[in-house]
N, C-alpha and C positions, 0 to 999 in steps of 0.2 A: 276185671277190677278197674274202676275208673277213679282217678285221683284229681281233684280240683286244686289248682295251684294259684296262689296270689303272686303273679310274676313281677309285681312292682314293689314287693315289700322287702326291706332289709338293705343293708349298706352296699351290697354288691349286685343289686338287682338292675336290669333284668338278666345281664350276662350269666352270672353264676347260677341263677335260678333255671335258665333255659338249659344250660349245660348239664346241670344236675338232673333235670327232667329227662333229657335225652338218654342219660346214663341209666336212669331208673326204667325208662321204656325198654331199652336193650337188655338189661340184666335181670329185671324183675317181672317183665312181661306185662306191665300195666299200661293202661291208656291214660293220657294226660289231657286235661283242659287247662290251658294257660290263659289266665285272665289278666289283662292289662292293655296298655296302649298298643294296638295291633302293629303299627309301624315299627315300634321299638322291639317287639317280640319277633316280628318278621326279620328284622335286621340281625338279631342274635341267631336266629335259626339259619340264616344264610342258605347255603345249598344242601343243608342236612335233610336226610330222609324224613318226610312228614308223616309217615305211617304211624298211626296211633296218637297223633298230636292234633288237637283242635284249639283254635284261638278264639277267645271271646273278648271283644273290644270293650274296654272300660277307660274312660278319659281322665279320671281323677286318681290321685295318690294320697294315701294317708301317710303324713310324714310324722317324724318323732316330735315336731313342734305343735302338732294338733292336740287339742284337748282330748284325752282318751275317752272321756265320758260322752263326748258329743260327735266325735269324728265320723263315725259311720252313719250317724243321723244326718249330719250336715253334708257329707260327701256321699251321696247316694249312688254316684256313678264311679266310685272308687274301685279299684281292683279288689280290695279286702271285702267291701260291702257286697259287691256283685258275687264274689266267690262264696261268701256266706249264704246269700240267698239261694244260690244254686245247690249247695249242699242240703240246705233245708228242704228245698223242693225235690230232692232225690235225683238230681242231675249227675251226681257222682256219689262214690261210697265214703269218701273222706276229704278233708280239706287241710291244706298245709300253707302257713305263711310265716315269713320271717320279719314281718312288720311289727309295729308298735305293740307291745305286750298288753298294755292297758286298753288300747282300742280294740285289739282282737278279742280280749276277754269280754269287754262290754258288748261288742258286736255279736259275738257268739251267743251271749245271754239274751240280747234283745231280738236278734234276727233268727239264728238257729234254734234258740230257746233251750231252756234247761229241761231235763226230764221231769215229768209232773211229779211233784212231791219232794224233789231235791231243792233244798233251800239255797244253796250257793254252789256254783262250779268251783272247782279247785284245781290249781296247777300242781302237777305231780311228777317231778323229775326223778329219774333213777340214778343213784350215785354208786360208784364202785365201793366194794367192801371186801373183807377177807373171805366172804362166802359168795353168795350169789348176786350181791348188789342189794341196795336198799332204796325203797321209795320214800321220799319225803313229801308229805301231803298235809298241809298246804305250804307253798314256798313263797307266797307273796300276794296272792289274789284277794285274800280277805284278812285285812289287818286286825279287825275285831270280830270275834267269833262267839258263838254260844255253844253249850255242851252238845246240843243237837246237830250243829254243823260238824263238830269233830267226830261225833258218832257216825254221821253219813260219810265223812272222809275215811273213817276206818273201814267201812264196808267197801267203798268204791276202791280204795287202795288194795284191799284183800282180793277183790275180783281181778284187779290189774295184775297183781303179783302172781296170781295162780294162772291166769290166761297168757300173760306176756312174758313173765319171768320163769315160768315153769315150777313154781313152788306149790306143792300139793296142798299144804296146810299152812298158809302164811302166818307168821308170828307178828302181832301187832303191839306196838308200844307207844306210850305217850311221851313226847319230848318234855323233859322236866329238869329241874335243878338238883334232883337226887332220885334215887330209886325207891325210896321208902313211900308207902302209900300216903303218908301225911304231907308230903312235900308239894310245893306249888301253891297257887292261889285257888280261888273258888271254881274257876273254869276247869282246872285240872282235877280238882276233887270230884266235881260233878261228873266230868267225862269218865274218870276212873270208875265211878259207880255204874255208869251206863254201860261201859265196855265189860265190866265184871258180870253184869246181868246178861249181856249178849253172849258172853262166854258160857255161862250156866246153861243158856238155851242151846248151846252147840253151834252158834252162828259166827262167832269171832274167836280166833285163837289168841286171846289177850295175855301178854306176858308182863304187863305192868309198866311202870315208869322207865324211861331210858334217858341217860345223860348224853349230851352231845359228844363228849370225849370218848365214849365207848360204843357208839352206835355203829361205827365202821368195822368193829372187830368180831361181829357175829352175834347171834342170839336174837335178832330181830330182822324182819323183812320189810315191814311197813312202819314208818315213824310218823305219828299224827301230831299235828301242831297248828296253832293259829298262824296265819300268814305272816304276822309281824315277827314273831319269834322264829318261824321257819326260815324266813328270808335272811335274818341275821345269821342263822346257823349255816345256811347255804353260802352266803357271801363270805363269811369267815373261812369256810372250808376252801372255797376257791382261792381266796387271798393267801392263806397258808400254803396251799399246794404250789401256787405260782412262786412264792417266796422260796420255798424249799428247792424247787427245781432250779431256780436261778442261782442259789447258793451252791447247789450240787454242780451245776454247770461251771461255776466259777472255780470250784476245787479241781474238777477234771481237766480244766484247760490251763491250770496255774503254772505248770512246769512240764518239761519233756517227759519226766517219769510218770507224772499223772496222766498225760495225754496217751501214753503207751498203755497204762491201766485202763483208761477210758475205752480204748480200741477193743480191749478184751470183753468188756461188759456192755458194749454199745447196743447190741441187740436186746439185752435184758432191760436196759434203761428205756429203750424205745417201746418195749412191751408195756412198761408201767405208764409211760406218757400217753400211750394209745387208749389206756383205760379211762383217762380223764380228758382226752381231747374232744372238744364239742364237735369237731369235724367228723369224728368217728362214731360218737354216741347217738347222734340224731337230734331230736327235739324233746319238747315237754308236752305231755298229754294234758288236755283240759278235760277233766273228768266231771260228769254230771251234765254235760251238753247232749242233746238228743241225737247228735251225729258226731262221728269221730273228728276232732279237730286237734291238729298238732302245731305247736308254736316252735318253729325252728329259731336257732340263735340268730340275732340281728346281724352279726358279722359272718354269717354262713358263706363258705365258698361252695363250689360245685359239689365236692365230696360230702360236706355237711348237709347240703340240701338233699342229695341222693339218700343219705342215711335217714333224714326226716321223712322222705317219701316212703322208704322201706318201712319205717316205724308206723306210718299211717296205714299202709297196706295191711300190716300185721294186726293193727288195732281194729280195722274194719272187719278183718276175717275172724277176730277173736271171740265175738259175741258179748263183749263186756257191756255194751250199751243195753243189750237185752238182760243181761244179769242184774244190772242195776234197776232197770224198769220193773223186772219181775220181783225184786226184793225191797222196793221202796216202803212197803207197809211195815217192815221191820226196823226201818231207819228213822221212824218218827217217834216222838215222845208226846204223851197226852198233855193236855193243858194242866193237869193236876200234878204231873211229874216234876 
């Protein structure tokens, strides 16, 4: 298994990227192609064992200030652009980057290309829940969607949940303002109809509408949404989680008595924090692209990047791209629909 790595993407590149890659090489048995300014990558490697490590020189870097829609086109010798070209050409089995989300999405679409018949690629993070975790698709790649986009998101999310999350018959719901069939706007109504039909055909395990307040408590594995609504749900969830942990930390350190209590439950609290720590979770899959592409968090440290490479390895081994390719015909709606 060979993973192509954008060594210059993210806040902590290339140091954290190189360290995480070496850890992945040692613990996962993968080979790595580190794409970036050769001298910077070499410096970070230092005296480390170079076994299973290849360096591909790329002189430019896509920054957060670059226009996401044109960055990869303008910077043809950037680490991100070169890495995407390599995964497109089959030089590796998957590609990982912690660089600009918008640039990576656009670059993956234009360079690696979407699977034929897929209208839009979607970003699909897996969030913790009371059960096995939930996939939220889309979380921001597509602010405006059609019912066909959401139908395709549902299929792609189902394949991912089955292959990567181990859910035999993933339950799919539509993120909405209520559980009743009549809730939401035209997009939700039309998507509800399409997913109901897919359920009747035995292709999707559709469970109806899902509210944001209940999706973490079970009953659903894949939550389908337009990217605008999904991103708000994701960012709100992240913000509330950070707020609650900050408040809990304040309570547990408020007095000697509370500190003693904190010592007793310390490991349990760490276990909860680990579930939502981006350094442990990995990255976000870009579903619908013809090759496995993982977006690691922009602030990834070496552990986070190791987790993203681990996810990329599993993604490449899973057969999800083939699942999507083989089932595209069922994800389309006719002009008359």
